[in-house]
C-alpha positions as CSV (number, residue, x, y, z in Angstrom):
1,M,91.5,-26.6,-55.9
2,N,93.4,-25.6,-52.9
3,P,96.2,-23.1,-53.2
4,T,99.7,-24.4,-52.9
5,P,102.3,-22.8,-50.7
6,H,103.8,-21.4,-53.8
7,D,100.7,-19.5,-55.0
8,P,100.5,-15.8,-54.1
9,P,97.5,-14.7,-51.8
10,A,94.3,-13.4,-53.5
11,S,94.0,-9.6,-53.6
12,P,90.7,-8.0,-52.1
13,A,88.0,-6.9,-54.6
14,S,88.1,-3.2,-55.4
15,P,85.3,-0.9,-54.3
16,A,84.4,-0.3,-58.0
17,A,83.7,-4.0,-58.4
18,I,81.5,-4.3,-55.2
19,A,79.2,-1.3,-55.9
20,P,77.4,-2.9,-58.9
21,E,76.8,-6.0,-56.9
22,L,75.1,-4.2,-54.0
23,Q,73.1,-2.1,-56.3
24,A,71.9,-5.2,-58.0
25,R,70.8,-6.7,-54.7
26,R,68.9,-3.6,-53.7
27,Q,67.1,-3.6,-56.9
28,R,66.2,-7.2,-56.5
29,R,64.8,-6.4,-53.1
30,L,62.8,-3.4,-54.3
31,R,61.4,-5.5,-57.1
32,I,60.4,-8.2,-54.6
33,A,58.8,-5.5,-52.3
34,R,57.1,-3.9,-55.3
35,N,55.8,-7.2,-56.5
36,V,54.6,-8.1,-53.0
37,A,52.9,-4.7,-52.6
38,I,51.4,-5.0,-56.1
39,G,50.3,-8.5,-55.2
40,V,48.8,-7.4,-51.9
41,L,47.2,-4.3,-53.4
42,G,46.0,-6.4,-56.3
43,T,44.7,-9.0,-53.9
44,L,43.0,-6.3,-51.8
45,F,41.7,-4.6,-54.9
46,A,40.5,-8.0,-56.2
47,I,38.8,-8.7,-52.9
48,W,37.4,-5.2,-52.8
49,L,36.3,-5.6,-56.5
50,I,34.8,-9.0,-55.8
51,L,33.0,-7.7,-52.7
52,F,31.9,-4.5,-54.5
53,V,30.6,-6.4,-57.5
54,T,29.0,-9.2,-55.5
55,K,28.1,-6.9,-52.6
56,G,29.7,-9.6,-50.4
57,R,26.6,-11.7,-50.5
58,F,28.7,-14.9,-50.6
59,L,29.9,-14.0,-47.0
60,K,26.5,-14.4,-45.5
61,G,27.1,-18.0,-44.3
62,P,30.6,-17.4,-42.8
63,V,29.5,-14.1,-41.1
64,E,26.5,-15.9,-39.6
65,G,28.7,-18.6,-38.3
66,I,31.3,-16.2,-36.8
67,A,28.7,-14.0,-35.2
68,S,26.9,-17.0,-33.8
69,S,30.2,-18.3,-32.3
70,L,31.1,-15.0,-30.8
71,T,27.7,-14.3,-29.2
72,E,26.9,-17.9,-28.4
73,R,23.5,-17.3,-30.1
74,E,22.2,-18.2,-33.5
75,V,22.6,-15.2,-35.8
76,A,20.8,-15.4,-39.1
77,V,19.8,-13.2,-42.1
78,K,16.6,-14.4,-43.8
79,G,16.7,-11.9,-46.6
80,D,19.3,-9.9,-48.5
81,F,22.9,-9.7,-47.1
82,Q,25.6,-7.3,-48.1
83,L,29.1,-6.7,-46.6
84,Y,31.7,-4.7,-48.6
85,F,33.7,-1.5,-48.8
86,A,31.9,1.3,-50.4
87,P,34.4,2.6,-51.2
88,F,36.4,2.9,-47.9
89,Q,33.6,2.5,-45.4
90,I,32.3,-0.9,-44.6
91,K,28.8,-1.2,-46.0
92,F,26.5,-3.6,-44.0
93,L,23.0,-4.5,-45.0
94,A,20.9,-7.3,-43.5
95,E,17.2,-7.8,-44.2
96,G,15.4,-10.1,-41.8
97,L,18.2,-10.1,-39.3
98,T,17.6,-12.3,-36.2
99,V,19.6,-13.0,-33.1
100,S,18.3,-15.8,-31.0
101,N,17.5,-15.9,-27.3
102,P,18.6,-18.5,-24.7
103,E,16.4,-21.6,-24.6
104,W,14.8,-20.5,-21.3
105,A,13.4,-17.2,-22.8
106,T,9.7,-16.9,-23.7
107,R,10.5,-15.4,-27.1
108,P,12.7,-17.0,-29.7
109,Y,14.7,-13.9,-30.6
110,L,16.6,-11.3,-28.7
111,F,16.7,-9.0,-31.7
112,T,14.9,-8.9,-35.0
113,A,14.9,-6.2,-37.7
114,R,13.2,-6.0,-41.1
115,K,16.3,-4.0,-42.3
116,V,19.6,-2.9,-41.0
117,D,21.5,-0.6,-43.3
118,T,24.7,1.0,-41.9
119,R,28.2,2.3,-42.7
120,I,31.0,1.2,-40.3
121,A,34.3,3.0,-39.6
122,P,37.0,0.3,-40.3
123,L,39.8,2.1,-38.3
124,A,37.6,2.1,-35.2
125,L,37.3,-1.6,-35.4
126,L,41.1,-1.9,-35.3
127,F,41.1,-0.2,-31.9
128,G,38.3,-2.4,-30.5
129,S,35.4,0.1,-30.7
130,W,32.4,0.5,-32.9
131,R,31.6,3.6,-34.8
132,L,28.7,3.9,-37.3
133,Y,28.8,6.7,-39.7
134,W,25.1,6.2,-40.2
135,L,22.4,3.7,-39.4
136,D,19.1,3.0,-40.9
137,L,17.1,0.6,-38.8
138,T,13.5,-0.4,-39.8
139,N,11.2,-2.3,-37.5
140,G,13.8,-3.3,-34.9
141,A,12.5,-5.3,-32.0
142,V,14.4,-6.1,-28.8
143,D,13.4,-8.7,-26.2
144,L,14.9,-8.2,-22.8
145,E,14.1,-10.9,-20.3
146,W,15.3,-12.3,-16.9
147,N,15.2,-15.9,-16.1
148,A,12.9,-17.3,-13.4
149,E,15.7,-17.1,-10.7
150,R,16.9,-13.7,-12.0
151,T,20.4,-15.0,-12.4
152,A,20.7,-14.5,-16.1
153,N,19.3,-12.3,-18.8
154,T,18.9,-12.3,-22.6
155,W,21.2,-9.4,-23.3
156,T,24.3,-10.8,-21.8
157,F,26.2,-12.7,-24.5
158,A,28.5,-15.1,-22.6
159,S,27.9,-17.8,-20.1
160,D,31.0,-17.3,-18.0
161,E,31.7,-14.8,-15.2
162,Q,33.4,-12.4,-17.6
163,A,30.1,-11.8,-19.4
164,K,29.2,-8.2,-20.1
165,P,26.0,-6.6,-21.3
166,L,25.9,-5.4,-24.9
167,E,27.2,-1.8,-25.3
168,L,25.8,0.7,-27.8
169,P,28.1,1.9,-30.6
170,T,28.8,5.6,-31.4
171,I,26.4,6.6,-34.2
172,D,27.0,9.8,-36.2
173,R,23.8,9.8,-38.1
174,A,20.8,7.5,-37.7
175,S,17.2,6.9,-38.6
176,L,15.2,4.5,-36.5
177,R,11.7,3.7,-37.5
178,G,9.2,1.3,-35.8
179,T,11.5,0.4,-32.9
180,S,10.0,-1.7,-30.1
181,V,11.3,-3.1,-26.8
182,R,9.9,-5.9,-24.7
183,Y,10.9,-6.3,-21.1
184,R,10.0,-9.2,-18.8
185,D,10.9,-9.8,-15.2
186,P,9.2,-12.9,-13.8
187,V,10.3,-12.2,-10.2
188,L,8.7,-8.8,-10.2
189,Q,5.9,-10.2,-12.3
190,L,6.5,-7.4,-14.8
191,L,5.9,-7.5,-18.5
192,T,6.0,-4.4,-20.7
193,D,6.1,-3.6,-24.4
194,L,7.4,-0.2,-25.6
195,D,7.1,1.5,-29.0
196,F,9.5,4.3,-29.8
197,A,8.7,7.2,-32.1
198,T,10.9,7.7,-35.1
199,V,14.4,8.8,-34.1
200,K,16.7,10.8,-36.4
201,S,20.2,12.0,-35.6
202,T,22.8,14.1,-37.3
203,D,26.5,14.7,-36.3
204,A,26.1,12.1,-33.5
205,K,23.3,14.3,-32.0
206,I,19.7,13.5,-31.8
207,G,18.6,16.8,-30.4
208,E,15.0,16.3,-29.6
209,A,13.6,14.0,-26.9
210,V,13.0,10.4,-27.8
211,R,9.4,9.6,-26.9
212,F,7.8,6.2,-26.4
213,T,4.5,4.6,-25.4
214,G,3.7,1.2,-24.2
215,D,1.6,-1.1,-22.1
216,G,2.0,-4.2,-20.0
217,T,1.1,-5.9,-16.8
218,L,2.5,-5.8,-13.2
219,R,1.4,-8.7,-11.0
220,A,-1.6,-9.3,-13.4
221,T,-2.6,-5.6,-13.3
222,P,-2.6,-4.0,-16.8
223,F,-1.1,-0.6,-17.3
224,T,-0.2,1.8,-20.0
225,L,2.7,4.2,-20.1
226,K,4.3,7.0,-22.0
227,G,7.5,8.8,-21.6
228,A,10.6,10.3,-23.1
229,L,14.4,10.2,-23.0
230,L,15.1,13.9,-22.5
231,T,18.9,13.8,-23.1
232,P,19.2,11.2,-25.9
233,D,22.6,12.7,-27.1
234,A,24.2,11.9,-23.7
235,T,22.4,8.6,-23.6
236,V,23.9,7.3,-26.9
237,Q,27.3,8.4,-25.8
238,R,26.9,6.1,-22.7
239,G,26.4,9.2,-20.6
240,Q,23.5,10.3,-18.3
241,N,20.0,9.6,-19.3
242,T,17.3,12.0,-18.1
243,L,14.0,10.0,-18.0
244,E,10.4,11.2,-17.8
245,L,7.7,8.5,-17.4
246,Q,4.0,8.4,-16.7
247,A,2.1,5.2,-16.0
248,R,-1.6,4.6,-15.6
249,A,-2.8,1.5,-13.8
250,A,-5.9,0.5,-11.8
251,N,-7.3,4.1,-11.8
252,N,-4.0,5.5,-10.7
253,I,-1.6,7.9,-12.4
254,I,2.1,7.6,-11.5
255,D,4.8,10.1,-12.7
256,I,8.5,9.3,-12.4
257,S,11.4,11.5,-13.4
258,G,15.1,11.4,-12.8
259,T,18.6,11.2,-14.3
260,L,20.0,7.7,-14.8
261,P,23.8,7.1,-15.1
262,S,23.2,5.1,-18.3
263,L,20.4,3.9,-20.6
264,A,18.7,1.4,-18.2
265,D,20.6,1.6,-14.9
266,I,18.2,2.7,-12.2
267,E,20.0,1.0,-9.3
268,G,20.6,3.5,-6.4
269,V,19.3,6.4,-8.5
270,P,16.9,8.9,-6.7
271,L,13.7,9.2,-8.8
272,A,11.1,11.8,-8.1
273,T,7.8,10.0,-7.9
274,K,4.2,11.3,-7.9
275,A,1.0,9.3,-7.6
276,R,-2.6,10.2,-7.6
277,G,-5.9,8.4,-7.9
278,R,-9.3,7.7,-6.4
279,N,-8.2,5.0,-4.0
280,A,-4.7,4.2,-2.6
281,A,-5.8,0.6,-2.0
282,E,-5.9,0.2,-5.8
283,L,-2.3,1.5,-6.0
284,L,-0.8,-0.8,-3.4
285,G,-2.9,-3.7,-4.6
286,I,-0.8,-3.6,-7.8
287,I,2.2,-5.0,-5.8
288,G,0.0,-7.3,-3.6
289,V,-0.3,-5.1,-0.5
290,V,-3.8,-5.1,0.8
291,I,-5.2,-2.0,2.7
292,P,-8.7,-0.7,3.2
293,R,-10.0,1.6,0.5
294,T,-9.3,5.3,0.8
295,R,-10.8,8.4,-0.6
296,S,-8.9,10.2,-3.4
297,Y,-5.2,10.7,-2.7
298,K,-2.1,12.5,-3.9
299,L,1.4,11.5,-2.9
300,N,4.9,12.7,-3.6
301,A,8.1,10.8,-2.7
302,T,11.6,10.0,-3.7
303,L,12.1,6.4,-5.0
304,V,15.4,4.6,-4.8
305,K,15.6,1.0,-6.1
306,Q,18.3,-1.2,-4.7
307,D,18.3,-4.7,-6.1
308,R,14.7,-5.9,-5.2
309,E,14.1,-3.3,-2.6
310,Y,12.2,-0.1,-3.3
311,R,12.6,2.7,-0.8
312,F,10.2,5.7,-0.7
313,T,11.5,8.6,1.3
314,G,10.3,12.2,1.9
315,L,6.7,11.0,1.4
316,K,4.1,13.8,1.6
317,G,0.5,14.0,0.5
318,T,-3.1,13.7,1.3
319,F,-5.8,11.0,1.4
320,G,-9.4,12.3,1.6
321,A,-9.4,15.2,4.1
322,S,-6.3,13.9,5.9
323,D,-2.6,14.5,5.4
324,I,0.2,12.0,5.6
325,A,4.0,12.0,5.6
326,G,6.9,9.6,6.3
327,K,8.8,6.9,4.5
328,F,8.3,3.2,3.6
329,T,10.1,0.4,1.9
330,V,8.8,-2.4,-0.2
331,D,11.1,-5.5,-0.2
332,M,10.4,-8.1,-2.9
333,A,13.4,-10.3,-2.2
334,G,11.6,-12.8,0.1
335,E,8.9,-15.4,-0.4
336,R,6.3,-12.7,0.4
337,V,6.4,-9.0,-0.2
338,H,7.4,-7.1,2.9
339,M,6.5,-3.5,3.7
340,D,8.2,-1.5,6.4
341,A,6.8,2.0,7.1
342,D,7.0,5.0,9.4
343,L,4.0,7.3,8.7
344,A,2.6,10.3,10.5
345,T,-0.6,12.4,10.1
346,K,-1.2,15.9,11.6
347,T,-5.0,15.9,11.2
348,L,-6.9,12.6,10.6
349,D,-10.4,13.1,9.4
350,I,-12.8,10.6,11.0
351,I,-14.3,9.8,7.6
352,D,-10.9,8.6,6.5
353,V,-10.9,6.2,9.5
354,S,-14.2,4.5,8.4
355,P,-12.6,2.2,5.8
356,F,-10.6,0.5,8.5
357,I,-13.7,-0.9,10.1
358,G,-15.4,-1.8,6.8
359,Y,-17.2,1.4,5.5
360,N,-16.8,3.0,2.1
361,P,-15.5,6.5,3.0
362,D,-17.1,8.1,-0.1
363,V,-20.5,6.8,0.9
364,V,-20.0,7.9,4.5
365,A,-19.1,11.4,3.4
366,A,-22.0,11.6,1.0
367,R,-24.9,9.8,2.8
368,G,-23.7,8.8,6.3
369,V,-22.8,5.7,8.2
370,Q,-26.0,3.8,7.9
371,A,-26.0,4.2,4.1
372,A,-22.4,3.0,4.1
373,A,-23.3,0.0,6.2
374,A,-26.1,-0.9,3.8
375,E,-23.7,-0.5,0.9
376,S,-21.5,-3.1,2.5
377,G,-24.3,-5.6,2.6
378,A,-25.7,-4.9,6.1
379,A,-29.5,-5.4,6.7
380,P,-31.7,-2.3,7.0
381,A,-31.3,-0.2,10.2
382,R,-27.9,-1.8,10.9
383,L,-24.7,0.2,11.5
384,L,-22.0,-2.4,11.7
385,P,-20.5,-3.1,8.2
386,D,-20.4,-6.5,6.5
387,A,-17.5,-5.6,4.2
388,S,-14.3,-7.7,4.6
389,L,-10.7,-7.4,3.7
390,R,-9.6,-10.1,1.3
391,A,-8.2,-12.8,3.6
392,E,-6.1,-14.4,0.9
393,G,-4.5,-11.0,0.2
394,L,-3.3,-10.7,3.8
395,R,-1.2,-13.8,3.4
396,V,0.8,-12.7,0.4
397,F,2.7,-9.9,2.1
398,D,4.1,-9.0,5.5
399,A,4.2,-5.6,7.1
400,D,5.8,-3.6,10.0
401,V,4.1,-0.2,10.2
402,R,4.4,2.5,12.8
403,Y,1.7,5.2,12.5
404,T,0.9,8.3,14.5
405,A,-1.8,11.0,14.1
406,A,-1.7,14.2,16.2
407,R,-5.5,14.9,16.0
408,L,-8.7,13.2,14.9
409,R,-11.1,15.6,13.3
410,S,-14.5,14.7,14.9
411,D,-17.6,16.6,15.9
412,S,-18.5,14.5,19.0
413,I,-15.6,13.1,21.0
414,P,-12.2,14.8,21.1
415,I,-9.4,12.3,20.2
416,S,-5.7,13.1,19.8
417,D,-2.2,11.6,20.1
418,I,-3.1,8.4,18.2
419,S,-0.3,5.8,17.7
420,V,-0.4,2.3,16.5
421,T,2.2,-0.4,15.6
422,V,0.9,-2.8,13.0
423,D,2.6,-6.2,12.6
424,L,1.4,-8.6,9.8
425,D,3.2,-11.9,9.5
426,D,1.8,-14.6,7.2
427,G,-1.8,-13.6,7.9
428,M,-1.5,-12.9,11.6
429,L,-2.4,-9.2,12.1
430,K,-1.6,-7.4,15.3
431,L,-2.4,-3.8,16.2
432,S,-0.4,-3.6,19.4
433,P,-0.3,-1.2,21.0
434,L,-3.0,1.1,19.7
435,L,-2.9,4.2,21.9
436,L,-4.9,7.4,21.8
437,T,-6.1,10.2,24.1
438,M,-9.9,10.5,24.3
439,A,-11.3,13.5,26.2
440,R,-8.1,13.8,28.2
441,G,-8.3,10.1,29.1
442,K,-5.9,7.4,27.8
443,L,-7.2,4.5,25.7
444,A,-4.9,1.5,25.1
445,S,-5.8,-1.4,22.9
446,D,-4.3,-4.7,21.7
447,I,-6.2,-6.2,18.8
448,T,-5.2,-9.4,17.1
449,I,-6.8,-10.8,13.9
450,D,-5.8,-14.3,12.8
451,W,-6.5,-14.4,9.1
452,R,-4.9,-17.9,8.9
453,R,-8.2,-19.2,10.3
454,R,-11.3,-19.3,8.3
455,P,-13.2,-17.3,9.3
456,A,-10.7,-15.0,10.9
457,R,-10.6,-14.9,14.7
458,T,-10.3,-11.5,16.4
459,Q,-9.3,-10.8,20.0
460,Y,-10.2,-7.3,21.3
461,D,-8.6,-6.0,24.5
462,I,-9.5,-2.3,24.9
463,R,-8.7,-0.4,28.1
464,L,-9.9,3.1,29.0
465,A,-8.1,4.9,31.8
466,A,-10.0,7.4,34.0
467,T,-11.5,9.8,31.6
468,P,-13.4,13.0,32.5
469,M,-17.1,12.6,31.5
470,A,-17.4,16.3,30.9
471,Q,-15.1,16.1,27.9
472,L,-16.1,12.6,26.9
473,L,-19.8,13.6,26.7
474,S,-19.6,17.2,25.7
475,G,-21.4,16.3,22.5
476,F,-24.3,14.7,24.4
477,G,-25.4,17.6,26.4
478,V,-23.1,17.3,29.4
479,V,-22.1,20.6,31.1
480,E,-18.4,20.7,31.9
481,A,-18.6,23.3,34.7
482,G,-20.7,21.0,36.9
483,T,-19.3,17.6,35.9
484,T,-16.4,16.2,37.8
485,G,-17.1,12.5,37.3
486,T,-14.8,10.2,35.4
487,V,-15.3,6.8,33.8
488,K,-12.8,3.9,33.2
489,G,-13.4,0.6,31.6
490,R,-12.2,-2.5,29.7
491,I,-13.6,-4.5,26.8
492,Q,-12.3,-8.1,26.3
493,L,-14.0,-9.9,23.4
494,T,-13.1,-12.8,21.1
495,G,-15.1,-13.5,17.9
496,D,-14.9,-15.2,14.5
497,G,-15.7,-13.4,11.3
498,D,-14.1,-11.7,8.3
499,A,-16.1,-8.5,8.8
500,L,-16.5,-6.4,11.9
501,H,-20.2,-7.3,12.2
502,D,-19.5,-11.0,11.9
503,S,-16.7,-10.8,14.4
504,L,-18.9,-9.1,17.1
505,A,-22.0,-11.1,16.2
506,S,-20.1,-14.3,17.3
507,A,-18.1,-12.7,20.1
508,S,-17.9,-13.7,23.8
509,G,-16.3,-11.9,26.7
510,R,-17.0,-9.0,29.0
511,M,-17.5,-5.2,28.8
512,A,-17.3,-3.2,32.0
513,F,-17.2,0.6,32.8
514,V,-16.6,1.9,36.3
515,I,-17.7,5.3,37.5
516,P,-15.9,6.5,40.7
517,R,-17.3,9.3,42.9
518,G,-18.0,12.6,41.2
519,T,-20.7,14.9,39.9
520,F,-22.7,15.0,36.7
521,W,-24.7,17.9,35.1
522,T,-26.5,18.1,31.9
523,R,-27.9,21.1,30.0
524,N,-31.5,19.8,30.2
525,V,-33.1,18.2,33.2
526,Q,-35.1,15.9,31.0
527,L,-32.0,14.1,29.9
528,A,-30.8,13.5,33.5
529,E,-33.9,12.4,35.4
530,L,-36.3,10.0,33.8
531,D,-38.2,8.9,36.9
532,F,-41.7,9.7,35.9
533,G,-42.5,11.6,39.0
534,T,-39.3,13.6,39.0
535,F,-39.7,14.2,35.3
536,V,-43.2,15.7,35.7
537,Q,-42.0,17.7,38.7
538,K,-39.0,19.2,36.8
539,M,-40.0,19.0,33.1
540,F,-40.6,22.8,32.9
541,E,-37.2,23.8,34.4
542,D,-34.5,24.8,32.0
543,K,-31.6,23.4,34.1
544,L,-30.9,21.2,37.1
545,K,-30.7,23.2,40.3
546,Q,-27.6,21.2,41.3
547,P,-25.4,18.4,39.7
548,V,-26.2,14.7,40.3
549,Q,-23.8,13.5,43.0
550,I,-22.5,10.1,42.1
551,N,-21.1,7.8,44.7
552,C,-20.1,4.9,42.4
553,G,-21.3,3.2,39.3
554,L,-20.8,0.1,37.1
555,V,-22.2,-0.6,33.7
556,A,-21.1,-4.0,32.6
557,F,-22.2,-6.7,30.2
558,T,-21.3,-10.4,29.8
559,V,-21.2,-11.3,26.1
560,R,-22.0,-14.8,24.8
561,G,-22.4,-15.5,21.1
562,G,-22.8,-11.8,20.2
563,K,-25.5,-11.2,22.9
564,A,-24.6,-8.9,25.7
565,A,-26.5,-9.2,29.0
566,A,-26.3,-6.7,31.9
567,D,-23.9,-8.0,34.5
568,P,-24.5,-5.6,36.3
569,I,-25.9,-2.1,35.7
570,L,-25.8,-0.3,39.0
571,I,-25.2,3.4,39.7
572,D,-25.5,4.8,43.2
573,T,-26.1,8.6,43.8
574,T,-26.7,10.6,46.9
575,K,-30.4,10.5,46.2
576,N,-31.0,7.5,44.1
577,V,-29.9,4.0,43.1
578,I,-30.2,3.2,39.3
579,T,-30.3,-0.4,38.3
580,G,-30.7,-2.0,34.9
581,R,-31.5,-5.3,33.2
582,G,-31.5,-6.6,29.7
583,G,-28.9,-6.2,27.0
584,F,-28.4,-5.9,23.2
585,S,-27.3,-8.1,20.3
586,F,-24.4,-7.4,18.0
587,A,-25.9,-9.7,15.4
588,T,-29.2,-7.8,14.9
589,E,-28.0,-4.6,16.6
590,Q,-31.3,-4.5,18.6
591,M,-31.5,-3.3,22.2
592,D,-33.7,-4.4,25.1
593,L,-32.8,-2.6,28.3
594,A,-34.8,-1.5,31.3
595,F,-33.6,1.0,33.9
596,N,-35.2,1.5,37.3
597,A,-34.4,4.5,39.5
598,D,-35.3,4.0,43.2
599,G,-35.1,7.2,45.2
600,K,-33.6,7.4,48.6
601,K,-36.2,10.1,49.4
602,F,-39.9,10.5,48.8
603,S,-40.9,10.8,45.1
604,L,-43.9,12.9,43.9
605,I,-45.3,9.7,42.3
606,S,-44.4,6.6,44.4
607,G,-44.9,4.1,41.6
608,Q,-41.7,4.0,39.6
609,S,-41.9,3.4,35.9
610,P,-38.8,1.8,34.3
611,V,-37.2,3.6,31.4
612,Q,-37.1,1.1,28.6
613,V,-34.6,1.4,25.7
614,G,-35.3,-0.6,22.6
615,G,-34.9,-0.3,18.9
616,Y,-31.6,-0.5,17.0
617,F,-28.2,1.0,17.4
618,S,-29.1,3.3,14.6
619,A,-32.6,4.2,15.9
620,A,-33.2,3.9,19.6
621,K,-36.7,3.8,21.0
622,L,-37.7,5.0,24.5
623,N,-40.7,4.0,26.5
624,V,-42.4,6.3,29.1
625,I,-40.8,9.3,27.5
626,S,-42.6,12.1,25.7
627,P,-42.0,12.5,21.9
628,E,-40.6,16.0,22.6
629,L,-37.9,14.5,24.9
630,L,-37.1,11.7,22.4
631,G,-36.6,14.4,19.7
632,R,-34.2,16.3,21.9
633,A,-32.3,13.1,22.9
634,G,-31.9,12.2,19.2
635,A,-31.4,8.9,17.4
636,G,-27.8,8.9,18.5
637,L,-28.7,7.1,21.8
638,G,-27.9,3.7,20.4
639,L,-24.4,4.8,19.3
640,A,-23.9,6.4,22.7
641,L,-24.7,3.2,24.4
642,L,-22.1,1.4,22.5
643,A,-19.4,4.1,22.6
644,A,-19.8,4.9,26.3
645,P,-22.6,2.8,28.1
646,P,-22.3,4.6,31.4
647,A,-22.6,8.0,29.7
648,A,-25.7,6.8,28.0
649,V,-27.2,5.7,31.3
650,L,-26.4,8.9,33.1
651,A,-27.7,11.0,30.2
652,F,-31.1,9.5,30.7
653,V,-31.6,8.7,34.4
654,D,-31.7,10.4,37.8
655,V,-34.5,9.1,39.9
656,G,-36.4,8.4,43.1
657,D,-36.2,5.6,45.7
658,A,-33.8,2.8,46.6
659,K,-31.3,1.0,48.9
660,S,-27.8,2.3,48.7
661,A,-25.2,0.2,47.0
662,D,-21.9,-1.2,48.5
663,C,-19.4,0.7,46.3
664,A,-16.5,-1.7,46.9
665,P,-17.6,-4.4,44.4
666,V,-18.9,-1.7,42.1
667,L,-15.5,-0.1,41.8
668,Q,-13.9,-3.4,41.4
669,G,-16.0,-4.2,38.4
670,A,-17.5,-7.3,40.0
671,R,-20.2,-9.3,38.2
672,A,-23.9,-9.1,39.2
673,A,-23.5,-12.0,41.6
674,G,-20.9,-10.1,43.6
675,Q,-23.0,-6.9,44.1
676,R,-24.3,-6.0,47.6
677,T,-26.3,-3.4,49.3
678,T,-24.7,-1.3,52.1
679,Q,-26.2,-3.9,54.5
680,G,-24.3,-6.6,52.7
681,K,-27.3,-8.3,51.1
682,P,-27.1,-9.7,47.5
683,R,-28.8,-7.7,44.8
684,D,-31.1,-9.2,42.2
685,D,-32.1,-6.1,40.4
686,V,-29.0,-5.4,38.4
687,G,-29.1,-8.1,35.7
688,N,-27.5,-11.5,35.9
689,G,-25.2,-11.7,32.9
690,K,-27.3,-14.5,31.4
691,K,-30.6,-13.0,30.0
692,A,-30.2,-10.4,27.3
693,D,-33.8,-9.1,27.7
694,S,-35.3,-6.7,30.2
695,G,-37.8,-9.2,31.5
696,K,-40.6,-6.7,30.8
697,K,-43.5,-8.2,28.9
698,D,-45.2,-6.0,26.4
699,D,-48.2,-6.7,24.2
700,K,-46.5,-4.8,21.4
701,K,-43.5,-7.1,21.6
702,F,-41.3,-4.0,22.1
703,L,-39.2,-5.9,24.5
704,G,-38.1,-9.5,24.6
705,I,-36.6,-9.2,21.1
706,F,-34.1,-11.9,21.8
């Protein structure tokens, strides 16, 4: 009813009347809040009570579903499941817990455990972190794998670019028993299984080192390992991880130690690495790098891994009786493993060189070269080895290696300043240039071995600059004081075969050694003058009265199918002309050479008897020489003929009666057909490069062995 104009205005309510109404409202609100709080608390208590009474077992299905959705993996509990507040900490128990792997993995589960029993801090969860008051893990197993392209792994839980690896929670107290980890990397061809010793921690500290053992394979090579996490407290706090590891594989022992920024992060981290074993070839063979076998070795280096590149710096160590230092890198990112190295040796023992031509260095050191050749499969009396590098192995990796050696430890020929550049590209091996100083002379070589062919084809190009014979032959009885002569030469051969013997046994090409004007003096006259008359005349003298005066000389062979024929052998001295016929065979290692020395003056016995050299490289036989002389000359003659043919000739001849040689074609290294006397007449007494026998008939078949 609306007031009329005549009604008086309503008077405002008094404060006394308003107060009870406000108080009533407050009380209603408080009752509502109290009831809501009681309801919430009651509900929470009811939930807590239900969870406590039922242990939350009815949540098993929902929890599995939520966990599976969050991780994009199937999470399941095959046994008992509990999730409840006890009383204010979250109690979690799962027996037979499994977390699946991606479909591409080789194992079905990323994680399995017979039992996981833990207490979780609820407030920490509100702030997005995980803290476990305690953890009891029994028979936990983790499977860590990379896919074939190494673009995804099993421990990353999302498929988008925001994916992050699983992080470890903070654990106040823990007991881990029977824990194992499996790691697989198909690109590196690495598979390993680790078993950890029981781990116990208190107050978020483990204290003692966490030790582990394991085994596995790397590129099909089995290995075992043991190690320890020396700073487990820092590790579980996502801090630094000091690691100590020892692996044994293929008769090698490898020790690695270092400090990692986190549990499994080794990228860019310097790791102290030590390796030792009986044969470094077995070590490098693990990663597919093929080298000749070595004697026992010890190496120290710093290893840094960067993606799929492994860098070894500060390398120092020994192999056999030789030292080695430098750096090398193994890159596994390409189709083939690639090794790049800069290596240097101060003193290289000659026995440690023997594997690079096919000998077993341990056999050489113990029983000599001939026994090592026999051990490689060579026939009796042979020196050239039959052992071969594995051709298929030389096509699975590439290499660029630069190597130097200051000095070669050898009893016979002084060699120093060795350097070689090795280039291996898909089976094409080049040693170019191979340089060294031999008896103050420079030797340069270019050697190419094509392992893509079956059998391999080898091209030899060996060049010897002018070298003093006094130093070159000091081990063969040459006196330095009276020897001024030099020798220079070149060997060009091409042969097929996977072993040194096979390659030379099929080789064709030319070998030539030129001797310019100079003098030559030996300790024993018998080794210098083998003309029968001169030998009888001077056999009782201790020394030559004067050096042999050489005008010029050429010792050359034409090689066809592994058979070397003189082309020519001609040495002109002031008193004699020495000529030779015959040759030798790389296949059988037999020699059939005859040397004639015709004097330019009257000889005591006018009938000259050729000096015949036969037998094998390992055991030379001389004809028209007394047994006493042969004993002094030694069985090393065959090796001398190969190592320095002109030296071998001069060491056994100085003679009696001949026509002087025209030195121009001699010094030019011309073939036999181009040789002339000083009157310009062709020579027919210096070999022809075609027949590898001396032409001397012998009832004993001593010659004519070809």
